[in-house]
Biopython code that builds the backbone (N, CA, C, O; Angstrom):
import numpy as np
from Bio.PDB.StructureBuilder import StructureBuilder

atoms = [
    (1, "MET", "N", (-153.198, 162.459, -76.798)),
    (1, "MET", "CA", (-151.596, 162.335, -76.433)),
    (1, "MET", "C", (-151.359, 161.453, -75.515)),
    (1, "MET", "O", (-151.961, 161.370, -74.445)),
    (2, "MET", "N", (-150.269, 160.594, -75.980)),
    (2, "MET", "CA", (-150.040, 159.353, -74.919)),
    (2, "MET", "C", (-149.138, 159.632, -73.989)),
    (2, "MET", "O", (-148.210, 160.400, -74.241)),
    (3, "ASN", "N", (-149.280, 159.061, -72.813)),
    (3, "ASN", "CA", (-148.416, 159.345, -71.775)),
    (3, "ASN", "C", (-147.133, 158.272, -71.712)),
    (3, "ASN", "O", (-147.207, 157.175, -72.267)),
    (4, "ALA", "N", (-146.181, 158.622, -71.121)),
    (4, "ALA", "CA", (-144.868, 157.875, -70.947)),
    (4, "ALA", "C", (-145.061, 156.502, -71.394)),
    (4, "ALA", "O", (-144.721, 156.086, -72.502)),
    (5, "GLN", "N", (-145.690, 155.737, -70.372)),
    (5, "GLN", "CA", (-146.068, 154.443, -70.004)),
    (5, "GLN", "C", (-146.596, 154.035, -71.282)),
    (5, "GLN", "O", (-145.917, 153.147, -71.796)),
    (6, "GLN", "N", (-147.725, 154.453, -72.045)),
    (6, "GLN", "CA", (-148.095, 154.109, -73.418)),
    (6, "GLN", "C", (-147.105, 154.340, -74.528)),
    (6, "GLN", "O", (-147.199, 153.620, -75.523)),
    (7, "ILE", "N", (-146.203, 155.226, -74.474)),
    (7, "ILE", "CA", (-145.334, 155.403, -75.666)),
    (7, "ILE", "C", (-144.504, 154.369, -75.381)),
    (7, "ILE", "O", (-144.316, 153.588, -76.313)),
    (8, "GLU", "N", (-143.812, 154.088, -74.088)),
    (8, "GLU", "CA", (-142.963, 152.728, -73.727)),
    (8, "GLU", "C", (-143.435, 151.673, -74.366)),
    (8, "GLU", "O", (-142.833, 151.091, -75.268)),
    (9, "SER", "N", (-144.576, 151.365, -73.915)),
    (9, "SER", "CA", (-145.533, 150.109, -74.462)),
    (9, "SER", "C", (-145.687, 149.905, -75.786)),
    (9, "SER", "O", (-145.431, 148.837, -76.343)),
    (10, "LEU", "N", (-146.180, 151.089, -76.431)),
    (10, "LEU", "CA", (-146.030, 150.890, -78.180)),
    (10, "LEU", "C", (-144.860, 150.751, -78.560)),
    (10, "LEU", "O", (-144.763, 149.747, -79.265)),
    (11, "ILE", "N", (-143.756, 151.374, -78.406)),
    (11, "ILE", "CA", (-142.308, 151.120, -78.537)),
    (11, "ILE", "C", (-142.168, 149.224, -78.612)),
    (11, "ILE", "O", (-142.042, 148.513, -79.608)),
    (12, "VAL", "N", (-142.244, 148.877, -77.293)),
    (12, "VAL", "CA", (-141.474, 147.712, -76.987)),
    (12, "VAL", "C", (-142.554, 146.630, -77.816)),
    (12, "VAL", "O", (-142.070, 145.634, -78.354)),
    (13, "SER", "N", (-143.968, 146.880, -77.880)),
    (13, "SER", "CA", (-144.433, 145.744, -78.769)),
    (13, "SER", "C", (-144.260, 145.985, -80.064)),
    (13, "SER", "O", (-144.236, 144.996, -80.796)),
    (14, "SER", "N", (-144.113, 147.203, -80.618)),
    (14, "SER", "CA", (-143.616, 147.212, -82.075)),
    (14, "SER", "C", (-142.210, 146.920, -82.367)),
    (14, "SER", "O", (-141.831, 146.978, -83.537)),
    (15, "LEU", "N", (-141.366, 146.601, -81.388)),
    (15, "LEU", "CA", (-140.300, 145.995, -81.512)),
    (15, "LEU", "C", (-140.304, 144.725, -81.559)),
    (15, "LEU", "O", (-139.617, 144.156, -82.407)),
    (16, "GLU", "N", (-141.096, 143.998, -80.637)),
    (16, "GLU", "CA", (-141.164, 142.654, -80.335)),
    (16, "GLU", "C", (-141.946, 142.018, -81.639)),
    (16, "GLU", "O", (-141.807, 140.839, -81.965)),
    (17, "ASP", "N", (-142.699, 142.855, -82.269)),
    (17, "ASP", "CA", (-143.662, 142.498, -83.342)),
    (17, "ASP", "C", (-142.643, 142.088, -84.587)),
    (17, "ASP", "O", (-142.742, 141.129, -85.352)),
    (18, "ALA", "N", (-141.698, 143.058, -84.544)),
    (18, "ALA", "CA", (-140.788, 143.045, -85.652)),
    (18, "ALA", "C", (-139.714, 142.056, -85.526)),
    (18, "ALA", "O", (-138.871, 142.024, -86.423)),
    (19, "LYS", "N", (-139.624, 141.244, -84.539)),
    (19, "LYS", "CA", (-138.593, 140.359, -84.080)),
    (19, "LYS", "C", (-137.417, 140.988, -83.759)),
    (19, "LYS", "O", (-136.414, 140.321, -84.016)),
    (20, "ALA", "N", (-137.190, 142.334, -83.157)),
    (20, "ALA", "CA", (-136.043, 142.872, -82.616)),
    (20, "ALA", "C", (-135.540, 142.123, -81.506)),
    (20, "ALA", "O", (-136.297, 141.500, -80.762)),
    (21, "ARG", "N", (-134.184, 142.157, -81.345)),
    (21, "ARG", "CA", (-133.688, 141.320, -80.363)),
    (21, "ARG", "C", (-133.199, 142.375, -79.187)),
    (21, "ARG", "O", (-133.265, 143.601, -79.277)),
    (22, "ASP", "N", (-132.611, 141.502, -77.883)),
    (22, "ASP", "CA", (-132.047, 142.336, -76.751)),
    (22, "ASP", "C", (-132.619, 144.003, -76.578)),
    (22, "ASP", "O", (-131.899, 145.001, -76.571)),
    (23, "ILE", "N", (-133.852, 143.970, -76.467)),
    (23, "ILE", "CA", (-134.701, 145.249, -76.177)),
    (23, "ILE", "C", (-134.194, 145.655, -74.917)),
    (23, "ILE", "O", (-134.297, 144.825, -74.014)),
    (24, "GLN", "N", (-133.540, 147.014, -74.588)),
    (24, "GLN", "CA", (-133.521, 147.360, -73.293)),
    (24, "GLN", "C", (-133.934, 148.681, -73.575)),
    (24, "GLN", "O", (-133.672, 149.324, -74.592)),
    (25, "VAL", "N", (-134.806, 149.149, -72.295)),
    (25, "VAL", "CA", (-135.446, 150.433, -71.954)),
    (25, "VAL", "C", (-134.534, 151.071, -71.056)),
    (25, "VAL", "O", (-134.256, 150.626, -69.942)),
    (26, "ILE", "N", (-134.121, 152.010, -71.504)),
    (26, "ILE", "CA", (-133.220, 152.842, -70.410)),
    (26, "ILE", "C", (-133.933, 154.316, -70.132)),
    (26, "ILE", "O", (-134.494, 154.988, -70.997)),
    (27, "ASP", "N", (-133.798, 154.635, -68.859)),
    (27, "ASP", "CA", (-134.474, 155.749, -68.185)),
    (27, "ASP", "C", (-133.072, 156.768, -68.265)),
    (27, "ASP", "O", (-132.149, 156.550, -67.479)),
    (28, "VAL", "N", (-132.990, 157.783, -69.169)),
    (28, "VAL", "CA", (-132.003, 158.763, -68.960)),
    (28, "VAL", "C", (-132.717, 160.182, -68.887)),
    (28, "VAL", "O", (-132.325, 161.187, -69.479)),
    (29, "SER", "N", (-133.830, 160.095, -68.062)),
    (29, "SER", "CA", (-134.428, 161.561, -67.527)),
    (29, "SER", "C", (-133.599, 162.480, -66.768)),
    (29, "SER", "O", (-133.572, 163.709, -66.834)),
    (30, "GLN", "N", (-132.737, 161.467, -65.829)),
    (30, "GLN", "CA", (-131.627, 162.335, -65.052)),
    (30, "GLN", "C", (-130.581, 162.717, -65.741)),
    (30, "GLN", "O", (-129.779, 163.516, -65.257)),
    (31, "LEU", "N", (-130.426, 162.176, -67.035)),
    (31, "LEU", "CA", (-129.115, 162.376, -67.592)),
    (31, "LEU", "C", (-129.015, 163.337, -68.670)),
    (31, "LEU", "O", (-127.891, 163.711, -69.004)),
    (32, "CYS", "N", (-130.078, 163.802, -69.277)),
    (32, "CYS", "CA", (-130.143, 164.139, -70.328)),
    (32, "CYS", "C", (-131.463, 165.286, -70.338)),
    (32, "CYS", "O", (-132.311, 165.122, -69.461)),
    (33, "SER", "N", (-131.628, 166.311, -71.205)),
    (33, "SER", "CA", (-132.843, 167.125, -71.476)),
    (33, "SER", "C", (-133.959, 166.866, -72.578)),
    (33, "SER", "O", (-135.174, 167.064, -72.588)),
    (34, "PHE", "N", (-132.979, 166.297, -73.589)),
    (34, "PHE", "CA", (-133.987, 165.894, -74.951)),
    (34, "PHE", "C", (-134.777, 164.859, -74.848)),
    (34, "PHE", "O", (-135.558, 164.728, -75.791)),
    (35, "THR", "N", (-134.843, 163.940, -73.862)),
    (35, "THR", "CA", (-135.601, 162.845, -73.881)),
    (35, "THR", "C", (-135.486, 162.107, -72.545)),
    (35, "THR", "O", (-134.526, 162.273, -71.792)),
    (36, "ASP", "N", (-136.697, 161.132, -72.237)),
    (36, "ASP", "CA", (-136.575, 160.386, -71.157)),
    (36, "ASP", "C", (-136.219, 159.232, -71.089)),
    (36, "ASP", "O", (-135.684, 158.782, -70.076)),
    (37, "LYS", "N", (-136.483, 158.425, -72.315)),
    (37, "LYS", "CA", (-136.146, 156.883, -72.539)),
    (37, "LYS", "C", (-135.293, 156.851, -73.420)),
    (37, "LYS", "O", (-135.446, 157.714, -74.285)),
    (38, "MET", "N", (-134.321, 156.089, -73.558)),
    (38, "MET", "CA", (-133.863, 155.281, -74.702)),
    (38, "MET", "C", (-134.125, 154.012, -74.975)),
    (38, "MET", "O", (-133.931, 153.259, -74.021)),
    (39, "ILE", "N", (-134.489, 153.531, -75.928)),
    (39, "ILE", "CA", (-134.781, 152.180, -75.965)),
    (39, "ILE", "C", (-133.810, 151.608, -77.451)),
    (39, "ILE", "O", (-133.826, 151.940, -78.637)),
    (40, "VAL", "N", (-133.035, 150.628, -76.669)),
    (40, "VAL", "CA", (-132.130, 150.097, -77.757)),
    (40, "VAL", "C", (-132.566, 148.571, -78.082)),
    (40, "VAL", "O", (-133.019, 147.830, -77.209)),
    (41, "SER", "N", (-132.394, 148.209, -79.332)),
    (41, "SER", "CA", (-132.657, 146.845, -79.811)),
    (41, "SER", "C", (-131.732, 146.574, -81.081)),
    (41, "SER", "O", (-131.247, 147.407, -81.847)),
    (42, "THR", "N", (-131.609, 145.105, -81.099)),
    (42, "THR", "CA", (-130.834, 144.616, -82.152)),
    (42, "THR", "C", (-131.532, 144.223, -83.335)),
    (42, "THR", "O", (-132.594, 143.620, -83.178)),
    (43, "GLY", "N", (-131.097, 144.472, -84.564)),
    (43, "GLY", "CA", (-131.642, 143.739, -85.743)),
    (43, "GLY", "C", (-130.696, 142.591, -86.250)),
    (43, "GLY", "O", (-129.503, 142.510, -85.957)),
    (44, "THR", "N", (-131.261, 141.874, -86.905)),
    (44, "THR", "CA", (-130.470, 140.653, -87.648)),
    (44, "THR", "C", (-129.604, 141.138, -88.759)),
    (44, "THR", "O", (-128.574, 140.495, -88.965)),
    (45, "SER", "N", (-129.885, 142.269, -89.577)),
    (45, "SER", "CA", (-129.232, 142.821, -90.609)),
    (45, "SER", "C", (-129.513, 143.887, -90.983)),
    (45, "SER", "O", (-130.358, 144.396, -90.247)),
    (46, "THR", "N", (-129.171, 144.593, -91.907)),
    (46, "THR", "CA", (-129.494, 146.047, -92.237)),
    (46, "THR", "C", (-130.855, 146.205, -92.806)),
    (46, "THR", "O", (-131.618, 147.146, -92.589)),
    (47, "THR", "N", (-131.036, 145.318, -93.453)),
    (47, "THR", "CA", (-132.575, 145.067, -93.998)),
    (47, "THR", "C", (-133.509, 144.909, -92.839)),
    (47, "THR", "O", (-134.559, 145.536, -92.977)),
    (48, "HIS", "N", (-133.387, 144.239, -91.754)),
    (48, "HIS", "CA", (-134.279, 144.124, -90.650)),
    (48, "HIS", "C", (-134.202, 145.359, -89.669)),
    (48, "HIS", "O", (-135.172, 145.830, -89.075)),
    (49, "VAL", "N", (-132.876, 145.821, -89.590)),
    (49, "VAL", "CA", (-132.833, 147.289, -88.854)),
    (49, "VAL", "C", (-133.462, 148.164, -89.650)),
    (49, "VAL", "O", (-134.230, 148.775, -88.906)),
    (50, "ARG", "N", (-133.564, 148.556, -90.705)),
    (50, "ARG", "CA", (-134.614, 149.450, -91.457)),
    (50, "ARG", "C", (-136.154, 149.256, -91.126)),
    (50, "ARG", "O", (-136.969, 150.077, -90.705)),
    (51, "SER", "N", (-136.319, 147.735, -91.488)),
    (51, "SER", "CA", (-137.960, 147.506, -91.599)),
    (51, "SER", "C", (-138.558, 147.787, -89.917)),
    (51, "SER", "O", (-139.712, 147.950, -89.521)),
    (52, "THR", "N", (-137.305, 147.763, -89.194)),
    (52, "THR", "CA", (-137.761, 147.437, -87.682)),
    (52, "THR", "C", (-138.108, 148.899, -87.453)),
    (52, "THR", "O", (-139.247, 149.174, -87.075)),
    (53, "GLY", "N", (-137.159, 149.909, -87.666)),
    (53, "GLY", "CA", (-137.309, 151.128, -87.615)),
    (53, "GLY", "C", (-138.752, 151.895, -88.132)),
    (53, "GLY", "O", (-139.468, 152.740, -87.594)),
    (54, "GLU", "N", (-138.815, 151.250, -89.313)),
    (54, "GLU", "CA", (-140.029, 151.691, -90.216)),
    (54, "GLU", "C", (-141.111, 151.092, -89.427)),
    (54, "GLU", "O", (-141.985, 151.956, -89.356)),
    (55, "ALA", "N", (-141.471, 150.064, -88.816)),
    (55, "ALA", "CA", (-142.430, 149.593, -88.011)),
    (55, "ALA", "C", (-142.705, 150.424, -87.063)),
    (55, "ALA", "O", (-143.815, 150.954, -87.022)),
    (56, "VAL", "N", (-141.776, 150.676, -86.165)),
    (56, "VAL", "CA", (-141.880, 151.608, -85.088)),
    (56, "VAL", "C", (-142.558, 153.012, -85.357)),
    (56, "VAL", "O", (-143.505, 153.513, -84.751)),
    (57, "ALA", "N", (-141.884, 153.485, -86.349)),
    (57, "ALA", "CA", (-142.688, 154.989, -86.825)),
    (57, "ALA", "C", (-143.913, 154.752, -87.421)),
    (57, "ALA", "O", (-144.802, 155.528, -87.067)),
    (58, "GLN", "N", (-144.205, 153.927, -88.201)),
    (58, "GLN", "CA", (-145.621, 153.481, -88.716)),
    (58, "GLN", "C", (-146.402, 153.313, -87.437)),
    (58, "GLN", "O", (-147.488, 153.890, -87.384)),
    (59, "ALA", "N", (-146.010, 152.619, -86.418)),
    (59, "ALA", "CA", (-147.199, 152.299, -85.404)),
    (59, "ALA", "C", (-147.381, 153.678, -84.640)),
    (59, "ALA", "O", (-148.441, 153.844, -84.036)),
    (60, "PHE", "N", (-146.476, 154.622, -84.626)),
    (60, "PHE", "CA", (-146.941, 155.879, -83.978)),
    (60, "PHE", "C", (-147.551, 156.600, -84.952)),
    (60, "PHE", "O", (-148.580, 157.096, -84.491)),
    (61, "LYS", "N", (-147.389, 156.870, -86.038)),
    (61, "LYS", "CA", (-147.902, 157.369, -87.176)),
    (61, "LYS", "C", (-149.478, 157.104, -86.908)),
    (61, "LYS", "O", (-150.265, 158.032, -86.728)),
    (62, "GLU", "N", (-149.870, 155.685, -86.899)),
    (62, "GLU", "CA", (-151.122, 155.280, -86.788)),
    (62, "GLU", "C", (-151.864, 155.506, -85.537)),
    (62, "GLU", "O", (-153.089, 155.446, -85.433)),
    (63, "ALA", "N", (-150.934, 155.799, -84.493)),
    (63, "ALA", "CA", (-151.388, 156.328, -83.295)),
    (63, "ALA", "C", (-151.554, 157.724, -83.054)),
    (63, "ALA", "O", (-151.748, 158.143, -81.913)),
    (64, "GLY", "N", (-151.495, 158.441, -84.006)),
    (64, "GLY", "CA", (-151.523, 159.985, -84.100)),
    (64, "GLY", "C", (-150.566, 160.495, -83.689)),
    (64, "GLY", "O", (-150.701, 161.699, -83.472)),
    (65, "GLU", "N", (-149.308, 159.940, -83.413)),
    (65, "GLU", "CA", (-148.300, 160.470, -82.830)),
    (65, "GLU", "C", (-147.094, 160.244, -83.707)),
    (65, "GLU", "O", (-146.216, 159.429, -83.427)),
    (66, "PRO", "N", (-147.097, 160.941, -84.689)),
    (66, "PRO", "CA", (-145.798, 160.789, -85.874)),
    (66, "PRO", "C", (-144.501, 161.177, -85.100)),
    (66, "PRO", "O", (-144.480, 162.043, -84.225)),
    (67, "PRO", "N", (-143.388, 160.429, -85.519)),
    (67, "PRO", "CA", (-142.158, 160.517, -84.951)),
    (67, "PRO", "C", (-141.484, 162.070, -85.305)),
    (67, "PRO", "O", (-141.511, 162.455, -86.474)),
    (68, "ILE", "N", (-140.970, 162.809, -84.387)),
    (68, "ILE", "CA", (-140.340, 164.039, -84.790)),
    (68, "ILE", "C", (-139.252, 163.641, -85.696)),
    (68, "ILE", "O", (-139.014, 164.530, -86.515)),
    (69, "GLY", "N", (-138.466, 162.528, -85.826)),
    (69, "GLY", "CA", (-137.462, 162.495, -86.865)),
    (69, "GLY", "C", (-137.281, 161.189, -87.012)),
    (69, "GLY", "O", (-137.609, 160.458, -86.077)),
    (70, "PHE", "N", (-136.707, 160.610, -88.250)),
    (70, "PHE", "CA", (-136.294, 159.367, -88.485)),
    (70, "PHE", "C", (-134.901, 159.168, -89.191)),
    (70, "PHE", "O", (-135.001, 159.419, -90.392)),
    (71, "GLU", "N", (-133.714, 158.819, -88.836)),
    (71, "GLU", "CA", (-132.502, 158.560, -89.299)),
    (71, "GLU", "C", (-132.121, 157.537, -89.790)),
    (71, "GLU", "O", (-132.255, 156.569, -89.041)),
    (72, "SER", "N", (-131.628, 157.300, -90.900)),
    (72, "SER", "CA", (-131.431, 155.817, -91.425)),
    (72, "SER", "C", (-130.262, 156.310, -92.863)),
    (72, "SER", "O", (-130.225, 157.434, -93.366)),
    (73, "GLY", "N", (-129.600, 155.383, -93.180)),
    (73, "GLY", "CA", (-128.956, 155.314, -94.241)),
    (73, "GLY", "C", (-129.358, 154.286, -95.313)),
    (73, "GLY", "O", (-130.211, 153.448, -95.021)),
    (74, "PRO", "N", (-128.762, 154.297, -96.614)),
    (74, "PRO", "CA", (-129.438, 153.455, -97.343)),
    (74, "PRO", "C", (-129.086, 152.062, -97.191)),
    (74, "PRO", "O", (-129.706, 151.302, -97.934)),
    (75, "GLU", "N", (-128.161, 151.492, -96.334)),
    (75, "GLU", "CA", (-128.186, 149.972, -95.796)),
    (75, "GLU", "C", (-127.640, 150.351, -94.339)),
    (75, "GLU", "O", (-126.443, 150.411, -94.059)),
    (76, "PRO", "N", (-128.594, 150.573, -93.540)),
    (76, "PRO", "CA", (-128.341, 151.370, -92.390)),
    (76, "PRO", "C", (-127.887, 149.872, -91.094)),
    (76, "PRO", "O", (-128.631, 148.926, -90.834)),
    (77, "ASP", "N", (-126.738, 150.079, -90.615)),
    (77, "ASP", "CA", (-126.393, 149.443, -89.241)),
    (77, "ASP", "C", (-126.920, 149.737, -88.018)),
    (77, "ASP", "O", (-126.708, 149.091, -86.993)),
    (78, "TRP", "N", (-127.679, 150.812, -88.127)),
    (78, "TRP", "CA", (-128.267, 151.835, -87.036)),
    (78, "TRP", "C", (-129.534, 152.823, -87.783)),
    (78, "TRP", "O", (-129.425, 153.448, -88.837)),
    (79, "VAL", "N", (-130.570, 152.755, -87.014)),
    (79, "VAL", "CA", (-132.034, 153.510, -87.258)),
    (79, "VAL", "C", (-132.178, 154.076, -86.112)),
    (79, "VAL", "O", (-132.101, 153.415, -85.077)),
    (80, "LEU", "N", (-132.441, 155.563, -86.116)),
    (80, "LEU", "CA", (-133.021, 156.193, -85.115)),
    (80, "LEU", "C", (-134.182, 156.910, -85.200)),
    (80, "LEU", "O", (-134.299, 157.804, -86.039)),
    (81, "VAL", "N", (-135.283, 156.556, -84.234)),
    (81, "VAL", "CA", (-136.637, 157.014, -84.387)),
    (81, "VAL", "C", (-136.859, 158.009, -83.195)),
    (81, "VAL", "O", (-137.070, 157.578, -82.062)),
    (82, "ASP", "N", (-136.809, 159.338, -83.471)),
    (82, "ASP", "CA", (-137.028, 160.096, -82.281)),
    (82, "ASP", "C", (-138.559, 160.494, -82.215)),
    (82, "ASP", "O", (-139.191, 161.106, -83.076)),
    (83, "LEU", "N", (-139.070, 159.949, -80.850)),
    (83, "LEU", "CA", (-140.501, 160.081, -80.707)),
    (83, "LEU", "C", (-140.659, 161.265, -79.607)),
    (83, "LEU", "O", (-141.738, 161.310, -79.016)),
    (84, "GLY", "N", (-139.583, 162.306, -79.260)),
    (84, "GLY", "CA", (-139.677, 163.163, -78.244)),
    (84, "GLY", "C", (-139.630, 162.589, -76.866)),
    (84, "GLY", "O", (-138.582, 162.897, -76.297)),
    (85, "ALA", "N", (-140.224, 162.044, -76.338)),
    (85, "ALA", "CA", (-140.339, 161.431, -74.824)),
    (85, "ALA", "C", (-139.413, 160.158, -74.736)),
    (85, "ALA", "O", (-139.104, 159.690, -73.640)),
    (86, "ALA", "N", (-138.982, 159.612, -75.923)),
    (86, "ALA", "CA", (-138.380, 158.418, -76.283)),
    (86, "ALA", "C", (-137.635, 158.445, -77.657)),
    (86, "ALA", "O", (-138.027, 158.916, -78.724)),
    (87, "VAL", "N", (-136.411, 157.792, -77.345)),
    (87, "VAL", "CA", (-135.532, 157.944, -78.643)),
    (87, "VAL", "C", (-135.037, 156.289, -78.954)),
    (87, "VAL", "O", (-134.164, 155.657, -78.360)),
    (88, "VAL", "N", (-135.764, 155.918, -79.896)),
    (88, "VAL", "CA", (-135.412, 154.195, -80.176)),
    (88, "VAL", "C", (-134.251, 153.876, -81.268)),
    (88, "VAL", "O", (-134.318, 154.325, -82.413)),
    (89, "HIS", "N", (-133.440, 153.259, -80.924)),
    (89, "HIS", "CA", (-132.253, 152.668, -81.570)),
    (89, "HIS", "C", (-132.196, 151.387, -81.890)),
    (89, "HIS", "O", (-132.220, 150.453, -81.089)),
    (90, "VAL", "N", (-132.103, 151.302, -83.335)),
    (90, "VAL", "CA", (-132.289, 149.791, -83.758)),
    (90, "VAL", "C", (-131.005, 149.765, -84.540)),
    (90, "VAL", "O", (-130.812, 150.480, -85.523)),
    (91, "MET", "N", (-130.003, 148.772, -83.980)),
    (91, "MET", "CA", (-128.784, 148.484, -84.410)),
    (91, "MET", "C", (-128.387, 147.219, -84.923)),
    (91, "MET", "O", (-128.868, 146.233, -84.363)),
    (92, "THR", "N", (-127.664, 147.059, -85.805)),
    (92, "THR", "CA", (-127.077, 145.464, -86.232)),
    (92, "THR", "C", (-126.210, 145.167, -84.860)),
    (92, "THR", "O", (-125.879, 146.068, -84.089)),
    (93, "GLU", "N", (-125.895, 143.796, -84.669)),
    (93, "GLU", "CA", (-125.336, 143.389, -83.666)),
    (93, "GLU", "C", (-123.858, 143.932, -83.503)),
    (93, "GLU", "O", (-123.286, 144.250, -82.461)),
    (94, "SER", "N", (-123.452, 143.953, -84.633)),
    (94, "SER", "CA", (-121.970, 144.634, -84.768)),
    (94, "SER", "C", (-121.997, 146.090, -84.455)),
    (94, "SER", "O", (-121.113, 146.606, -83.771)),
    (95, "ALA", "N", (-122.942, 146.720, -84.918)),
    (95, "ALA", "CA", (-123.116, 148.487, -84.475)),
    (95, "ALA", "C", (-123.200, 148.590, -83.158)),
    (95, "ALA", "O", (-122.517, 149.449, -82.600)),
    (96, "ARG", "N", (-124.183, 147.607, -82.283)),
    (96, "ARG", "CA", (-124.522, 147.713, -80.989)),
    (96, "ARG", "C", (-123.163, 147.486, -80.191)),
    (96, "ARG", "O", (-122.787, 148.277, -79.325)),
    (97, "ALA", "N", (-122.542, 146.482, -80.509)),
    (97, "ALA", "CA", (-121.089, 146.320, -79.966)),
    (97, "ALA", "C", (-119.888, 147.346, -80.017)),
    (97, "ALA", "O", (-119.102, 147.605, -79.105)),
    (98, "HIS", "N", (-119.929, 147.888, -81.338)),
    (98, "HIS", "CA", (-119.124, 149.038, -81.398)),
    (98, "HIS", "C", (-119.541, 150.297, -80.709)),
    (98, "HIS", "O", (-118.672, 151.068, -80.301)),
    (99, "TYR", "N", (-120.437, 150.482, -80.598)),
    (99, "TYR", "CA", (-120.991, 152.079, -80.177)),
    (99, "TYR", "C", (-121.162, 151.924, -78.731)),
    (99, "TYR", "O", (-120.751, 152.849, -78.031)),
    (100, "GLN", "N", (-121.863, 150.604, -77.997)),
    (100, "GLN", "CA", (-121.884, 150.520, -76.699)),
    (100, "GLN", "C", (-122.828, 151.830, -76.057)),
    (100, "GLN", "O", (-122.448, 152.607, -75.180)),
    (101, "LEU", "N", (-123.895, 151.836, -76.615)),
    (101, "LEU", "CA", (-124.620, 153.470, -76.175)),
    (101, "LEU", "C", (-124.866, 152.939, -74.600)),
    (101, "LEU", "O", (-124.963, 153.850, -73.778)),
    (102, "GLU", "N", (-124.977, 151.591, -74.094)),
    (102, "GLU", "CA", (-125.251, 151.673, -72.316)),
    (102, "GLU", "C", (-123.910, 152.272, -71.816)),
    (102, "GLU", "O", (-123.868, 153.013, -70.834)),
    (103, "LYS", "N", (-122.785, 151.909, -72.555)),
    (103, "LYS", "CA", (-121.722, 152.601, -71.879)),
    (103, "LYS", "C", (-121.339, 154.051, -71.882)),
    (103, "LYS", "O", (-120.703, 154.694, -71.047)),
    (104, "LEU", "N", (-122.015, 154.505, -73.315)),
    (104, "LEU", "CA", (-121.760, 155.835, -73.573)),
    (104, "LEU", "C", (-122.304, 156.814, -72.324)),
    (104, "LEU", "O", (-121.726, 157.756, -71.780)),
    (105, "TRP", "N", (-123.585, 156.262, -72.079)),
    (105, "TRP", "CA", (-124.432, 157.043, -71.097)),
    (105, "TRP", "C", (-123.952, 156.750, -69.567)),
    (105, "TRP", "O", (-124.492, 157.335, -68.628)),
    (106, "ASN", "N", (-123.008, 155.901, -69.399)),
    (106, "ASN", "CA", (-122.412, 155.478, -68.244)),
    (106, "ASN", "C", (-123.528, 155.056, -67.453)),
    (106, "ASN", "O", (-123.681, 155.558, -66.339)),
    (107, "ILE", "N", (-124.347, 154.176, -67.898)),
    (107, "ILE", "CA", (-125.624, 153.562, -67.270)),
    (107, "ILE", "C", (-124.991, 152.570, -66.411)),
    (107, "ILE", "O", (-123.999, 151.907, -66.712)),
    (108, "LYS", "N", (-125.675, 152.517, -65.265)),
    (108, "LYS", "CA", (-125.473, 151.539, -64.169)),
    (108, "LYS", "C", (-126.289, 150.524, -64.394)),
    (108, "LYS", "O", (-127.293, 150.865, -65.018)),
    (109, "PRO", "N", (-126.215, 149.045, -64.031)),
    (109, "PRO", "CA", (-127.107, 147.947, -64.223)),
    (109, "PRO", "C", (-128.317, 148.521, -63.531)),
    (109, "PRO", "O", (-129.347, 148.395, -64.194)),
    (110, "ALA", "N", (-128.437, 149.049, -62.504)),
    (110, "ALA", "CA", (-129.745, 149.527, -61.999)),
    (110, "ALA", "C", (-130.545, 150.425, -62.718)),
    (110, "ALA", "O", (-131.761, 150.463, -62.534)),
    (111, "ASP", "N", (-129.955, 151.172, -63.543)),
    (111, "ASP", "CA", (-130.710, 152.027, -64.647)),
    (111, "ASP", "C", (-131.285, 151.554, -65.551)),
    (111, "ASP", "O", (-132.218, 152.113, -66.128)),
    (112, "ILE", "N", (-130.796, 150.351, -65.857)),
    (112, "ILE", "CA", (-131.575, 149.473, -67.167)),
    (112, "ILE", "C", (-132.579, 148.610, -66.740)),
    (112, "ILE", "O", (-132.412, 147.837, -65.797)),
    (113, "GLY", "N", (-133.644, 148.696, -67.394)),
    (113, "GLY", "CA", (-134.951, 147.840, -66.968)),
    (113, "GLY", "C", (-134.318, 146.359, -67.488)),
    (113, "GLY", "O", (-133.304, 146.267, -68.180)),
    (114, "GLN", "N", (-134.991, 145.413, -67.090)),
    (114, "GLN", "CA", (-134.957, 144.062, -67.214)),
    (114, "GLN", "C", (-134.969, 144.054, -68.650)),
    (114, "GLN", "O", (-135.659, 144.873, -69.256)),
    (115, "PRO", "N", (-134.089, 142.985, -69.404)),
    (115, "PRO", "CA", (-134.379, 142.862, -70.855)),
    (115, "PRO", "C", (-135.805, 142.563, -71.021)),
    (115, "PRO", "O", (-136.343, 141.846, -70.177)),
    (116, "VAL", "N", (-136.555, 143.076, -72.116)),
    (116, "VAL", "CA", (-137.597, 142.390, -72.413)),
    (116, "VAL", "C", (-137.448, 141.094, -73.158)),
    (116, "VAL", "O", (-136.577, 140.893, -74.005)),
    (117, "GLN", "N", (-138.422, 140.173, -72.758)),
    (117, "GLN", "CA", (-138.334, 138.797, -73.345)),
    (117, "GLN", "C", (-139.404, 138.892, -74.522)),
    (117, "GLN", "O", (-140.535, 139.295, -74.246)),
    (118, "ALA", "N", (-139.094, 138.551, -75.758)),
    (118, "ALA", "CA", (-139.771, 138.334, -76.890)),
    (118, "ALA", "C", (-140.332, 137.199, -77.107)),
    (118, "ALA", "O", (-140.954, 137.008, -78.152)),
]
sb = StructureBuilder()
sb.init_structure("model")
sb.init_model(0)
sb.init_chain("A")
sb.init_seg("    ")
for serial, (resi, resn, name, xyz) in enumerate(atoms, 1):
    if name == "N":
        sb.init_residue(resn, " ", resi, " ")
    sb.init_atom(name, np.array(xyz, "f"), 0.0, 1.0, " ", f" {name:<3s}", serial, name[0])
structure = sb.get_structure()
């Protein structure tokens, strides 16, 4: 079983490998009971959003830790990968601007890790 740091590392490396942009790791362990981390990233198109989410899910399947859930539409502007200890959101730029997950969770700048440099 992977620990929290290994989960975060595999998520970030999978997102980077898939060329996701603006990767943010947010610690929500004190704000909700269903997960410890939310990782939000941006894809360049609906095709890129879907393939990036699938890449994260595949990386965890290969690591022996298949996702609990994967949610996506036929032409998704938002894909969610539920890994239990972490939830990954891959969104188009317009969806990310519209939903503003960081604001939704009332996250202060100190709660957000530094943006990951791809």
